[in-house]
All heavy atoms as a GROMACS GRO file, in nm:
protein
  645
    1MET      N    1   7.083  10.065   2.867
    1MET     CA    2   7.006  10.006   2.968
    1MET      C    3   7.099   9.956   3.082
    1MET      O    4   7.057   9.933   3.189
    1MET     CB    5   6.913   9.904   2.910
    1MET     CG    6   6.805   9.979   2.815
    1MET     SD    7   6.647   9.895   2.785
    1MET     CE    8   6.663   9.721   2.825
    2SER      N    9   7.216   9.921   3.054
    2SER     CA   10   7.302   9.867   3.150
    2SER      C   11   7.360   9.969   3.255
    2SER      O   12   7.414   9.935   3.344
    2SER     CB   13   7.427   9.785   3.082
    2SER     OG   14   7.506   9.886   3.013
    3ASN      N   15   7.330  10.094   3.215
    3ASN     CA   16   7.356  10.208   3.311
    3ASN      C   17   7.231  10.267   3.359
    3ASN      O   18   7.246  10.382   3.429
    3ASN     CB   19   7.436  10.311   3.233
    3ASN     CG   20   7.572  10.268   3.209
    3ASN    OD1   21   7.637  10.171   3.276
    3ASN    ND2   22   7.642  10.324   3.117
    4THR      N   23   7.121  10.194   3.358
    4THR     CA   24   6.999  10.253   3.413
    4THR      C   25   6.947  10.161   3.524
    4THR      O   26   6.934  10.032   3.503
    4THR     CB   27   6.888  10.260   3.313
    4THR    OG1   28   6.930  10.354   3.203
    4THR    CG2   29   6.757  10.305   3.365
    5MET      N   30   6.933  10.212   3.649
    5MET     CA   31   6.900  10.135   3.763
    5MET      C   32   6.748  10.130   3.779
    5MET      O   33   6.686  10.226   3.765
    5MET     CB   34   6.953  10.194   3.888
    5MET     CG   35   6.917  10.122   4.005
    5MET     SD   36   6.996  10.203   4.165
    5MET     CE   37   6.940  10.374   4.152
    6LEU      N   38   6.698  10.000   3.797
    6LEU     CA   39   6.555   9.997   3.816
    6LEU      C   40   6.518   9.986   3.968
    6LEU      O   41   6.414  10.040   4.007
    6LEU     CB   42   6.496   9.873   3.748
    6LEU     CG   43   6.490   9.878   3.591
    6LEU    CD1   44   6.431   9.752   3.537
    6LEU    CD2   45   6.412   9.998   3.545
    7ALA      N   46   6.604   9.905   4.035
    7ALA     CA   47   6.573   9.885   4.195
    7ALA      C   48   6.697   9.861   4.258
    7ALA      O   49   6.797   9.817   4.210
    7ALA     CB   50   6.475   9.771   4.193
    8LEU      N   51   6.691   9.895   4.389
    8LEU     CA   52   6.804   9.850   4.479
    8LEU      C   53   6.735   9.829   4.622
    8LEU      O   54   6.632   9.857   4.637
    8LEU     CB   55   6.906   9.963   4.486
    8LEU     CG   56   6.874  10.087   4.582
    8LEU    CD1   57   6.999  10.144   4.621
    8LEU    CD2   58   6.786  10.188   4.507
    9GLU      N   59   6.817   9.767   4.699
    9GLU     CA   60   6.773   9.723   4.829
    9GLU      C   61   6.777   9.837   4.924
    9GLU      O   62   6.888   9.907   4.933
    9GLU     CB   63   6.855   9.601   4.884
    9GLU     CG   64   6.836   9.479   4.810
    9GLU     CD   65   6.911   9.366   4.875
    9GLU    OE1   66   7.044   9.369   4.882
    9GLU    OE2   67   6.852   9.277   4.921
   10VAL      N   68   6.676   9.873   5.002
   10VAL     CA   69   6.673   9.962   5.112
   10VAL      C   70   6.622   9.898   5.230
   10VAL      O   71   6.550   9.797   5.220
   10VAL     CB   72   6.608  10.091   5.074
   10VAL    CG1   73   6.674  10.160   4.954
   10VAL    CG2   74   6.463  10.075   5.038
   11GLU      N   75   6.630   9.960   5.344
   11GLU     CA   76   6.566   9.913   5.461
   11GLU      C   77   6.408   9.917   5.445
   11GLU      O   78   6.348  10.001   5.367
   11GLU     CB   79   6.609  10.007   5.585
   11GLU     CG   80   6.753   9.987   5.612
   11GLU     CD   81   6.810   9.854   5.667
   11GLU    OE1   82   6.716   9.774   5.711
   11GLU    OE2   83   6.921   9.821   5.644
   12ASP      N   84   6.351   9.826   5.518
   12ASP     CA   85   6.207   9.811   5.506
   12ASP      C   86   6.125   9.952   5.523
   12ASP      O   87   6.028   9.972   5.453
   12ASP     CB   88   6.146   9.708   5.598
   12ASP     CG   89   6.186   9.561   5.565
   12ASP    OD1   90   6.219   9.539   5.441
   12ASP    OD2   91   6.181   9.485   5.653
   13GLU      N   92   6.174  10.029   5.622
   13GLU     CA   93   6.097  10.152   5.653
   13GLU      C   94   6.104  10.248   5.538
   13GLU      O   95   6.027  10.347   5.527
   13GLU     CB   96   6.133  10.206   5.784
   13GLU     CG   97   6.268  10.252   5.795
   13GLU     CD   98   6.369  10.150   5.839
   13GLU    OE1   99   6.317  10.024   5.855
   13GLU    OE2  100   6.487  10.175   5.851
   14LEU      N  101   6.195  10.242   5.446
   14LEU     CA  102   6.218  10.318   5.330
   14LEU      C  103   6.168  10.262   5.199
   14LEU      O  104   6.160  10.338   5.100
   14LEU     CB  105   6.364  10.369   5.306
   14LEU     CG  106   6.435  10.439   5.435
   14LEU    CD1  107   6.575  10.452   5.409
   14LEU    CD2  108   6.362  10.565   5.466
   15ALA      N  109   6.135  10.135   5.202
   15ALA     CA  110   6.094  10.063   5.082
   15ALA      C  111   5.960  10.107   5.034
   15ALA      O  112   5.870  10.165   5.108
   15ALA     CB  113   6.101   9.926   5.108
   16VAL      N  114   5.933  10.103   4.905
   16VAL     CA  115   5.808  10.134   4.830
   16VAL      C  116   5.764  10.004   4.787
   16VAL      O  117   5.831   9.922   4.718
   16VAL     CB  118   5.833  10.223   4.715
   16VAL    CG1  119   5.708  10.254   4.644
   16VAL    CG2  120   5.893  10.361   4.768
   17ILE      N  121   5.638   9.976   4.807
   17ILE     CA  122   5.574   9.849   4.769
   17ILE      C  123   5.564   9.858   4.607
   17ILE      O  124   5.527   9.955   4.546
   17ILE     CB  125   5.428   9.842   4.811
   17ILE    CG1  126   5.441   9.812   4.969
   17ILE    CG2  127   5.349   9.711   4.749
   17ILE    CD1  128   5.301   9.809   5.040
   18TRP      N  129   5.624   9.744   4.544
   18TRP     CA  130   5.639   9.754   4.399
   18TRP      C  131   5.511   9.774   4.318
   18TRP      O  132   5.531   9.829   4.198
   18TRP     CB  133   5.721   9.641   4.356
   18TRP     CG  134   5.636   9.503   4.355
   18TRP    CD1  135   5.618   9.422   4.470
   18TRP    CD2  136   5.564   9.448   4.255
   18TRP    NE1  137   5.550   9.317   4.419
   18TRP    CE2  138   5.500   9.335   4.298
   18TRP    CE3  139   5.538   9.488   4.121
   18TRP    CZ2  140   5.421   9.248   4.220
   18TRP    CZ3  141   5.462   9.406   4.047
   18TRP    CH2  142   5.410   9.285   4.094
   19THR      N  143   5.397   9.747   4.367
   19THR     CA  144   5.280   9.779   4.291
   19THR      C  145   5.218   9.907   4.297
   19THR      O  146   5.133   9.944   4.239
   19THR     CB  147   5.162   9.672   4.341
   19THR    OG1  148   5.148   9.694   4.483
   19THR    CG2  149   5.212   9.522   4.317
   20ARG      N  150   5.282   9.991   4.377
   20ARG     CA  151   5.232  10.136   4.393
   20ARG      C  152   5.307  10.228   4.301
   20ARG      O  153   5.434  10.212   4.276
   20ARG     CB  154   5.254  10.183   4.534
   20ARG     CG  155   5.173  10.116   4.632
   20ARG     CD  156   5.181  10.187   4.771
   20ARG     NE  157   5.085  10.119   4.864
   20ARG     CZ  158   5.099  10.138   4.984
   20ARG    NH1  159   5.188  10.210   5.038
   20ARG    NH2  160   5.020  10.072   5.067
   21PRO      N  161   5.241  10.318   4.250
   21PRO     CA  162   5.312  10.419   4.155
   21PRO      C  163   5.383  10.520   4.245
   21PRO      O  164   5.334  10.642   4.257
   21PRO     CB  165   5.199  10.487   4.081
   21PRO     CG  166   5.066  10.470   4.173
   21PRO     CD  167   5.096  10.356   4.254
   22ASP      N  168   5.484  10.487   4.308
   22ASP     CA  169   5.562  10.572   4.396
   22ASP      C  170   5.709  10.540   4.379
   22ASP      O  171   5.751  10.443   4.310
   22ASP     CB  172   5.514  10.531   4.541
   22ASP     CG  173   5.552  10.648   4.634
   22ASP    OD1  174   5.609  10.756   4.599
   22ASP    OD2  175   5.506  10.638   4.758
   23ASP      N  176   5.797  10.616   4.429
   23ASP     CA  177   5.945  10.604   4.420
   23ASP      C  178   6.001  10.614   4.562
   23ASP      O  179   5.952  10.678   4.649
   23ASP     CB  180   6.004  10.710   4.328
   23ASP     CG  181   5.967  10.686   4.193
   23ASP    OD1  182   5.972  10.567   4.148
   23ASP    OD2  183   5.957  10.775   4.110
   24TYR      N  184   6.120  10.555   4.575
   24TYR     CA  185   6.217  10.577   4.693
   24TYR      C  186   6.253  10.720   4.692
   24TYR      O  187   6.289  10.775   4.594
   24TYR     CB  188   6.330  10.483   4.673
   24TYR     CG  189   6.446  10.510   4.766
   24TYR    CD1  190   6.439  10.494   4.905
   24TYR    CD2  191   6.567  10.559   4.711
   24TYR    CE1  192   6.537  10.514   4.987
   24TYR    CE2  193   6.673  10.579   4.790
   24TYR     CZ  194   6.667  10.558   4.931
   24TYR     OH  195   6.768  10.587   5.022
   25GLU      N  196   6.241  10.786   4.808
   25GLU     CA  197   6.274  10.926   4.810
   25GLU      C  198   6.431  10.931   4.837
   25GLU      O  199   6.489  10.892   4.933
   25GLU     CB  200   6.214  10.992   4.940
   25GLU     CG  201   6.068  11.014   4.921
   25GLU     CD  202   6.034  11.112   4.812
   25GLU    OE1  203   6.101  11.216   4.793
   25GLU    OE2  204   5.926  11.092   4.751
   26VAL      N  205   6.495  10.976   4.732
   26VAL     CA  206   6.639  10.989   4.732
   26VAL      C  207   6.685  11.108   4.820
   26VAL      O  208   6.652  11.219   4.788
   26VAL     CB  209   6.703  11.003   4.578
   26VAL    CG1  210   6.852  11.013   4.591
   26VAL    CG2  211   6.646  10.894   4.503
   27PRO      N  212   6.769  11.077   4.909
   27PRO     CA  213   6.818  11.194   4.999
   27PRO      C  214   6.905  11.278   4.929
   27PRO      O  215   6.976  11.244   4.830
   27PRO     CB  216   6.881  11.114   5.123
   27PRO     CG  217   6.918  10.981   5.078
   27PRO     CD  218   6.811  10.948   4.960
   28ALA      N  219   6.912  11.406   4.965
   28ALA     CA  220   6.998  11.511   4.914
   28ALA      C  221   7.151  11.459   4.913
   28ALA      O  222   7.226  11.480   4.817
   28ALA     CB  223   6.999  11.639   4.977
   29GLU      N  224   7.191  11.402   5.024
   29GLU     CA  225   7.325  11.344   5.033
   29GLU      C  226   7.307  11.190   5.065
   29GLU      O  227   7.249  11.154   5.156
   29GLU     CB  228   7.397  11.411   5.158
   29GLU     CG  229   7.539  11.350   5.166
   29GLU     CD  230   7.624  11.416   5.279
   29GLU    OE1  231   7.591  11.537   5.324
   29GLU    OE2  232   7.708  11.346   5.330
   30ILE      N  233   7.357  11.114   4.962
   30ILE     CA  234   7.345  10.968   4.979
   30ILE      C  235   7.459  10.909   5.071
   30ILE      O  236   7.576  10.927   5.052
   30ILE     CB  237   7.346  10.903   4.838
   30ILE    CG1  238   7.238  10.966   4.753
   30ILE    CG2  239   7.347  10.749   4.852
   30ILE    CD1  240   7.252  10.922   4.601
   31THR      N  241   7.401  10.859   5.185
   31THR     CA  242   7.494  10.780   5.272
   31THR      C  243   7.440  10.638   5.286
   31THR      O  244   7.344  10.595   5.223
   31THR     CB  245   7.482  10.846   5.413
   31THR    OG1  246   7.342  10.821   5.463
   31THR    CG2  247   7.512  10.997   5.402
   32GLU      N  248   7.523  10.554   5.360
   32GLU     CA  249   7.481  10.412   5.367
   32GLU      C  250   7.359  10.392   5.451
   32GLU      O  251   7.301  10.279   5.459
   32GLU     CB  252   7.592  10.331   5.414
   32GLU     CG  253   7.657  10.359   5.554
   32GLU     CD  254   7.771  10.283   5.576
   32GLU    OE1  255   7.890  10.317   5.530
   32GLU    OE2  256   7.757  10.176   5.645
   33GLU      N  257   7.317  10.506   5.528
   33GLU     CA  258   7.204  10.484   5.610
   33GLU      C  259   7.073  10.456   5.526
   33GLU      O  260   7.036  10.530   5.427
   33GLU     CB  261   7.170  10.614   5.681
   33GLU     CG  262   7.059  10.608   5.783
   33GLU     CD  263   7.037  10.736   5.862
   33GLU    OE1  264   7.134  10.798   5.889
   33GLU    OE2  265   6.925  10.766   5.891
   34GLY      N  266   7.007  10.349   5.568
   34GLY     CA  267   6.886  10.304   5.485
   34GLY      C  268   6.905  10.222   5.377
   34GLY      O  269   6.816  10.156   5.318
   35LEU      N  270   7.034  10.192   5.334
   35LEU     CA  271   7.062  10.107   5.220
   35LEU      C  272   7.078   9.956   5.279
   35LEU      O  273   7.149   9.950   5.389
   35LEU     CB  274   7.186  10.153   5.152
   35LEU     CG  275   7.194  10.274   5.071
   35LEU    CD1  276   7.318  10.305   5.007
   35LEU    CD2  277   7.083  10.276   4.965
   36ARG      N  278   7.016   9.868   5.239
   36ARG     CA  279   7.027   9.730   5.280
   36ARG      C  280   7.151   9.668   5.204
   36ARG      O  281   7.159   9.673   5.085
   36ARG     CB  282   6.903   9.651   5.246
   36ARG     CG  283   6.915   9.518   5.301
   36ARG     CD  284   6.783   9.436   5.296
   36ARG     NE  285   6.689   9.496   5.376
   36ARG     CZ  286   6.567   9.464   5.382
   36ARG    NH1  287   6.522   9.382   5.304
   36ARG    NH2  288   6.478   9.515   5.473
   37SER      N  289   7.240   9.615   5.287
   37SER     CA  290   7.356   9.550   5.223
   37SER      C  291   7.373   9.407   5.272
   37SER      O  292   7.361   9.393   5.389
   37SER     CB  293   7.475   9.650   5.259
   37SER     OG  294   7.591   9.600   5.206
   38LEU      N  295   7.409   9.333   5.179
   38LEU     CA  296   7.457   9.199   5.214
   38LEU      C  297   7.594   9.198   5.257
   38LEU      O  298   7.664   9.298   5.242
   38LEU     CB  299   7.449   9.105   5.086
   38LEU     CG  300   7.311   9.083   5.024
   38LEU    CD1  301   7.333   9.010   4.887
   38LEU    CD2  302   7.227   8.997   5.110
   39PRO      N  303   7.649   9.098   5.329
   39PRO     CA  304   7.775   9.116   5.384
   39PRO      C  305   7.883   9.140   5.263
   39PRO      O  306   7.980   9.212   5.291
   39PRO     CB  307   7.813   8.967   5.436
   39PRO     CG  308   7.674   8.917   5.478
   39PRO     CD  309   7.580   8.974   5.373
   40ASP      N  310   7.857   9.096   5.134
   40ASP     CA  311   7.950   9.114   5.037
   40ASP      C  312   7.916   9.247   4.946
   40ASP      O  313   7.991   9.290   4.876
   40ASP     CB  314   7.950   8.992   4.934
   40ASP     CG  315   8.023   8.882   5.005
   40ASP    OD1  316   8.100   8.902   5.094
   40ASP    OD2  317   8.006   8.773   4.949
   41GLY      N  318   7.801   9.306   4.974
   41GLY     CA  319   7.774   9.425   4.896
   41GLY      C  320   7.632   9.439   4.876
   41GLY      O  321   7.540   9.383   4.937
   42LEU      N  322   7.596   9.544   4.803
   42LEU     CA  323   7.462   9.598   4.772
   42LEU      C  324   7.410   9.544   4.629
   42LEU      O  325   7.486   9.556   4.530
   42LEU     CB  326   7.466   9.752   4.771
   42LEU     CG  327   7.328   9.828   4.746
   42LEU    CD1  328   7.238   9.810   4.868
   42LEU    CD2  329   7.361   9.972   4.732
   43LEU      N  330   7.294   9.496   4.635
   43LEU     CA  331   7.231   9.442   4.507
   43LEU      C  332   7.167   9.552   4.439
   43LEU      O  333   7.075   9.624   4.496
   43LEU     CB  334   7.152   9.316   4.535
   43LEU     CG  335   7.213   9.204   4.579
   43LEU    CD1  336   7.112   9.091   4.613
   43LEU    CD2  337   7.318   9.151   4.476
   44ILE      N  338   7.188   9.567   4.305
   44ILE     CA  339   7.114   9.661   4.215
   44ILE      C  340   7.069   9.598   4.092
   44ILE      O  341   7.144   9.528   4.028
   44ILE     CB  342   7.215   9.772   4.191
   44ILE    CG1  343   7.274   9.846   4.312
   44ILE    CG2  344   7.147   9.872   4.083
   44ILE    CD1  345   7.381   9.940   4.281
   45LEU      N  346   6.931   9.613   4.066
   45LEU     CA  347   6.875   9.560   3.944
   45LEU      C  348   6.881   9.665   3.835
   45LEU      O  349   6.848   9.784   3.849
   45LEU     CB  350   6.722   9.528   3.969
   45LEU     CG  351   6.645   9.489   3.856
   45LEU    CD1  352   6.694   9.354   3.790
   45LEU    CD2  353   6.494   9.474   3.885
   46MET      N  354   6.939   9.630   3.720
   46MET     CA  355   6.948   9.716   3.612
   46MET      C  356   6.845   9.690   3.507
   46MET      O  357   6.783   9.590   3.494
   46MET     CB  358   7.088   9.696   3.543
   46MET     CG  359   7.206   9.706   3.654
   46MET     SD  360   7.204   9.866   3.740
   46MET     CE  361   7.252   9.985   3.613
   47ALA      N  362   6.821   9.793   3.422
   47ALA     CA  363   6.715   9.788   3.325
   47ALA      C  364   6.735   9.681   3.208
   47ALA      O  365   6.642   9.646   3.155
   47ALA     CB  366   6.695   9.927   3.256
   48ASP      N  367   6.843   9.639   3.203
   48ASP     CA  368   6.888   9.518   3.105
   48ASP      C  369   6.868   9.382   3.157
   48ASP      O  370   6.881   9.293   3.100
   48ASP     CB  371   7.036   9.534   3.045
   48ASP     CG  372   7.139   9.507   3.164
   48ASP    OD1  373   7.106   9.495   3.274
   48ASP    OD2  374   7.253   9.519   3.113
   49GLY      N  375   6.815   9.380   3.284
   49GLY     CA  376   6.774   9.260   3.358
   49GLY      C  377   6.895   9.206   3.440
   49GLY      O  378   6.871   9.113   3.508
   50SER      N  379   7.008   9.264   3.432
   50SER     CA  380   7.120   9.215   3.509
   50SER      C  381   7.110   9.258   3.658
   50SER      O  382   7.044   9.366   3.681
   50SER     CB  383   7.249   9.256   3.452
   50SER     OG  384   7.270   9.401   3.463
   51VAL      N  385   7.163   9.185   3.747
   51VAL     CA  386   7.173   9.226   3.885
   51VAL      C  387   7.312   9.243   3.915
   51VAL      O  388   7.403   9.148   3.895
   51VAL     CB  389   7.103   9.109   3.975
   51VAL    CG1  390   7.126   9.169   4.123
   51VAL    CG2  391   6.958   9.100   3.945
   52ARG      N  392   7.342   9.358   3.968
   52ARG     CA  393   7.495   9.388   4.003
   52ARG      C  394   7.504   9.402   4.157
   52ARG      O  395   7.422   9.434   4.221
   52ARG     CB  396   7.532   9.521   3.946
   52ARG     CG  397   7.504   9.545   3.800
   52ARG     CD  398   7.592   9.472   3.709
   52ARG     NE  399   7.553   9.485   3.569
   52ARG     CZ  400   7.612   9.572   3.493
   52ARG    NH1  401   7.689   9.661   3.535
   52ARG    NH2  402   7.564   9.580   3.359
   53MET      N  403   7.634   9.360   4.196
   53MET     CA  404   7.662   9.368   4.342
   53MET      C  405   7.778   9.469   4.349
   53MET      O  406   7.881   9.450   4.279
   53MET     CB  407   7.696   9.226   4.393
   53MET     CG  408   7.738   9.242   4.535
   53MET     SD  409   7.780   9.078   4.619
   53MET     CE  410   7.613   9.011   4.627
   54MET      N  411   7.774   9.563   4.433
   54MET     CA  412   7.880   9.647   4.463
   54MET      C  413   7.893   9.656   4.604
   54MET      O  414   7.807   9.643   4.695
   54MET     CB  415   7.829   9.789   4.418
   54MET     CG  416   7.801   9.808   4.269
   54MET     SD  417   7.768   9.970   4.217
   54MET     CE  418   7.930  10.034   4.228
   55ASN      N  419   8.018   9.681   4.644
   55ASN     CA  420   8.041   9.704   4.791
   55ASN      C  421   7.998   9.838   4.819
   55ASN      O  422   7.982   9.924   4.737
   55ASN     CB  423   8.194   9.674   4.833
   55ASN     CG  424   8.288   9.770   4.781
   55ASN    OD1  425   8.264   9.882   4.773
   55ASN    ND2  426   8.408   9.713   4.751
   56LEU      N  427   7.965   9.869   4.944
   56LEU     CA  428   7.909   9.991   4.985
   56LEU      C  429   7.984  10.116   4.955
   56LEU      O  430   7.924  10.215   4.906
   56LEU     CB  431   7.862   9.984   5.134
   56LEU     CG  432   7.725  10.047   5.166
   56LEU    CD1  433   7.619  10.031   5.061
   56LEU    CD2  434   7.690  10.000   5.303
   57PRO      N  435   8.121  10.120   4.972
   57PRO     CA  436   8.193  10.243   4.941
   57PRO      C  437   8.182  10.267   4.794
   57PRO      O  438   8.166  10.388   4.754
   57PRO     CB  439   8.336  10.212   4.988
   57PRO     CG  440   8.314  10.106   5.094
   57PRO     CD  441   8.197  10.018   5.051
   58GLU      N  442   8.198  10.164   4.706
   58GLU     CA  443   8.175  10.192   4.563
   58GLU      C  444   8.035  10.238   4.530
   58GLU      O  445   8.017  10.318   4.454
   58GLU     CB  446   8.204  10.053   4.483
   58GLU     CG  447   8.350  10.025   4.477
   58GLU     CD  448   8.377   9.882   4.399
   58GLU    OE1  449   8.269   9.812   4.395
   58GLU    OE2  450   8.490   9.860   4.362
   59ALA      N  451   7.942  10.174   4.592
   59ALA     CA  452   7.799  10.219   4.564
   59ALA      C  453   7.779  10.356   4.595
   59ALA      O  454   7.701  10.435   4.515
   59ALA     CB  455   7.705  10.127   4.638
   60LEU      N  456   7.830  10.402   4.704
   60LEU     CA  457   7.804  10.544   4.741
   60LEU      C  458   7.852  10.639   4.642
   60LEU      O  459   7.802  10.757   4.624
   60LEU     CB  460   7.860  10.574   4.893
   60LEU     CG  461   7.784  10.508   4.992
   60LEU    CD1  462   7.870  10.529   5.133
   60LEU    CD2  463   7.649  10.537   4.995
   61GLU      N  464   7.972  10.603   4.573
   61GLU     CA  465   8.033  10.683   4.467
   61GLU      C  466   7.943  10.685   4.336
   61GLU      O  467   7.931  10.787   4.275
   61GLU     CB  468   8.166  10.636   4.430
   61GLU     CG  469   8.270  10.650   4.533
   61GLU     CD  470   8.404  10.612   4.495
   61GLU    OE1  471   8.428  10.578   4.382
   61GLU    OE2  472   8.494  10.582   4.598
   62VAL      N  473   7.889  10.566   4.316
   62VAL     CA  474   7.808  10.562   4.182
   62VAL      C  475   7.658  10.591   4.191
   62VAL      O  476   7.603  10.632   4.091
   62VAL     CB  477   7.834  10.416   4.130
   62VAL    CG1  478   7.747  10.384   4.011
   62VAL    CG2  479   7.975  10.396   4.098
   63LEU      N  480   7.603  10.570   4.310
   63LEU     CA  481   7.461  10.591   4.321
   63LEU      C  482   7.407  10.722   4.283
   63LEU      O  483   7.296  10.743   4.212
   63LEU     CB  484   7.410  10.563   4.458
   63LEU     CG  485   7.401  10.419   4.504
   63LEU    CD1  486   7.354  10.393   4.636
   63LEU    CD2  487   7.300  10.341   4.400
   64PRO      N  488   7.477  10.834   4.304
   64PRO     CA  489   7.423  10.968   4.254
   64PRO      C  490   7.398  10.970   4.106
   64PRO      O  491   7.308  11.020   4.049
   64PRO     CB  492   7.528  11.068   4.293
   64PRO     CG  493   7.594  11.005   4.419
   64PRO     CD  494   7.600  10.858   4.389
   65ALA      N  495   7.497  10.914   4.024
   65ALA     CA  496   7.481  10.899   3.876
   65ALA      C  497   7.367  10.810   3.841
   65ALA      O  498   7.289  10.837   3.750
   65ALA     CB  499   7.617  10.840   3.816
   66LEU      N  500   7.356  10.692   3.918
   66LEU     CA  501   7.235  10.603   3.884
   66LEU      C  502   7.104  10.659   3.920
   66LEU      O  503   6.998  10.626   3.858
   66LEU     CB  504   7.261  10.474   3.961
   66LEU     CG  505   7.378  10.389   3.913
   66LEU    CD1  506   7.391  10.266   4.013
   66LEU    CD2  507   7.348  10.341   3.767
   67PHE      N  508   7.102  10.748   4.019
   67PHE     CA  509   6.976  10.816   4.048
   67PHE      C  510   6.934  10.932   3.970
   67PHE      O  511   6.826  10.974   3.962
   67PHE     CB  512   6.963  10.866   4.193
   67PHE     CG  513   6.965  10.755   4.306
   67PHE    CD1  514   7.049  10.743   4.412
   67PHE    CD2  515   6.851  10.674   4.297
   67PHE    CE1  516   7.027  10.655   4.503
   67PHE    CE2  517   6.818  10.570   4.398
   67PHE     CZ  518   6.921  10.558   4.503
   68SER      N  519   7.032  10.987   3.894
   68SER     CA  520   7.000  11.106   3.817
   68SER      C  521   6.922  11.065   3.686
   68SER      O  522   6.948  10.955   3.633
   68SER     CB  523   7.135  11.181   3.776
   68SER     OG  524   7.206  11.118   3.686
   69ARG      N  525   6.842  11.149   3.634
   69ARG     CA  526   6.760  11.116   3.513
   69ARG      C  527   6.831  11.183   3.396
   69ARG      O  528   6.854  11.296   3.382
   69ARG     CB  529   6.624  11.174   3.528
   69ARG     CG  530   6.537  11.142   3.417
   69ARG     CD  531   6.402  11.214   3.432
   69ARG     NE  532   6.340  11.169   3.561
   69ARG     CZ  533   6.245  11.248   3.611
   69ARG    NH1  534   6.202  11.351   3.539
   69ARG    NH2  535   6.199  11.225   3.722
   70ALA      N  536   6.862  11.098   3.291
   70ALA     CA  537   6.920  11.147   3.172
   70ALA      C  538   7.040  11.241   3.189
   70ALA      O  539   7.065  11.336   3.121
   70ALA     CB  540   6.808  11.220   3.090
   71GLY      N  541   7.128  11.202   3.286
   71GLY     CA  542   7.244  11.272   3.303
   71GLY      C  543   7.365  11.247   3.220
   71GLY      O  544   7.457  11.324   3.214
   72GLY      N  545   7.353  11.129   3.157
   72GLY     CA  546   7.461  11.095   3.058
   72GLY      C  547   7.588  11.046   3.139
   72GLY      O  548   7.688  11.025   3.074
   73GLU      N  549   7.592  11.026   3.278
   73GLU     CA  550   7.691  10.972   3.339
   73GLU      C  551   7.732  10.835   3.296
   73GLU      O  552   7.650  10.758   3.257
   73GLU     CB  553   7.680  10.978   3.498
   73GLU     CG  554   7.652  11.114   3.545
   73GLU     CD  555   7.507  11.138   3.572
   73GLU    OE1  556   7.425  11.089   3.496
   73GLU    OE2  557   7.482  11.228   3.650
   74THR      N  558   7.861  10.808   3.299
   74THR     CA  559   7.906  10.669   3.272
   74THR      C  560   7.994  10.633   3.392
   74THR      O  561   8.046  10.720   3.469
   74THR     CB  562   7.989  10.666   3.149
   74THR    OG1  563   8.102  10.744   3.154
   74THR    CG2  564   7.904  10.690   3.033
   75PHE      N  565   8.002  10.509   3.416
   75PHE     CA  566   8.097  10.468   3.533
   75PHE      C  567   8.144  10.329   3.501
   75PHE      O  568   8.096  10.247   3.430
   75PHE     CB  569   7.994  10.465   3.663
   75PHE     CG  570   7.867  10.388   3.646
   75PHE    CD1  571   7.863  10.257   3.670
   75PHE    CD2  572   7.769  10.467   3.614
   75PHE    CE1  573   7.738  10.204   3.655
   75PHE    CE2  574   7.631  10.405   3.589
   75PHE     CZ  575   7.629  10.274   3.614
   76ASP      N  576   8.257  10.295   3.571
   76ASP     CA  577   8.317  10.167   3.551
   76ASP      C  578   8.366  10.116   3.685
   76ASP      O  579   8.481  10.069   3.689
   76ASP     CB  580   8.441  10.194   3.457
   76ASP     CG  581   8.504  10.068   3.412
   76ASP    OD1  582   8.434   9.964   3.402
   76ASP    OD2  583   8.629  10.076   3.385
   77THR      N  584   8.276  10.105   3.769
   77THR     CA  585   8.321  10.052   3.901
   77THR      C  586   8.242   9.928   3.942
   77THR      O  587   8.258   9.880   4.063
   77THR     CB  588   8.294  10.161   4.018
   77THR    OG1  589   8.154  10.191   4.027
   77THR    CG2  590   8.370  10.282   3.991
   78TRP      N  591   8.175   9.856   3.852
   78TRP     CA  592   8.104   9.735   3.891
   78TRP      C  593   8.214   9.625   3.936
   78TRP      O  594   8.322   9.620   3.875
   78TRP     CB  595   8.029   9.672   3.770
   78TRP     CG  596   7.928   9.765   3.735
   78TRP    CD1  597   7.895   9.812   3.602
   78TRP    CD2  598   7.807   9.802   3.809
   78TRP    NE1  599   7.780   9.880   3.601
   78TRP    CE2  600   7.728   9.882   3.723
   78TRP    CE3  601   7.763   9.780   3.940
   78TRP    CZ2  602   7.615   9.940   3.773
   78TRP    CZ3  603   7.643   9.838   3.989
   78TRP    CH2  604   7.573   9.921   3.905
   79ARG      N  605   8.188   9.550   4.034
   79ARG     CA  606   8.265   9.445   4.079
   79ARG      C  607   8.267   9.334   3.975
   79ARG      O  608   8.161   9.297   3.931
   79ARG     CB  609   8.212   9.387   4.201
   79ARG     CG  610   8.248   9.487   4.325
   79ARG     CD  611   8.191   9.430   4.446
   79ARG     NE  612   8.257   9.295   4.482
   79ARG     CZ  613   8.232   9.232   4.594
   79ARG    NH1  614   8.133   9.279   4.685
   79ARG    NH2  615   8.287   9.110   4.619
   80ARG      N  616   8.379   9.306   3.927
   80ARG     CA  617   8.392   9.207   3.813
   80ARG      C  618   8.417   9.067   3.859
   80ARG      O  619   8.422   8.980   3.780
   80ARG     CB  620   8.493   9.256   3.717
   80ARG     CG  621   8.466   9.393   3.664
   80ARG     CD  622   8.541   9.428   3.538
   80ARG     NE  623   8.536   9.566   3.504
   80ARG     CZ  624   8.431   9.620   3.440
   80ARG    NH1  625   8.332   9.540   3.421
   80ARG    NH2  626   8.421   9.747   3.415
   81ASP      N  627   8.445   9.054   3.994
   81ASP     CA  628   8.478   8.916   4.036
   81ASP      C  629   8.345   8.835   4.082
   81ASP      O  630   8.363   8.725   4.135
   81ASP     CB  631   8.566   8.923   4.168
   81ASP     CG  632   8.507   9.008   4.283
   81ASP    OD1  633   8.413   9.096   4.252
   81ASP    OD2  634   8.545   8.988   4.390
   82ARG      N  635   8.232   8.876   4.045
   82ARG     CA  636   8.108   8.817   4.088
   82ARG      C  637   8.043   8.764   3.961
   82ARG      O  638   8.028   8.817   3.870
   82ARG     CB  639   8.012   8.910   4.172
   82ARG     CG  640   8.077   8.954   4.303
   82ARG     CD  641   8.021   8.874   4.412
   82ARG     NE  642   8.100   8.908   4.530
   82ARG     CZ  643   8.129   8.825   4.623
   82ARG    NH1  644   8.081   8.705   4.605
   82ARG    NH2  645   8.191   8.863   4.730
   0.00000   0.00000   0.00000
């Protein structure tokens, strides 16, 4: 569950109201366009209840694995200083 993403921040025009049975439309090529980022990084809510912060370059590398379903990908790029 620590490798399963539940939610991440996106710009308002791309966001899905959490009470609707709908999903964020993942673009074919993931870029920083549309991703909402704090000055220090992007916040991602994981299925284990943890919230992770990644800087945008790291997030762009890992998001394809987080968006895939049952892909079995693992990754080790979480910022450990937060």
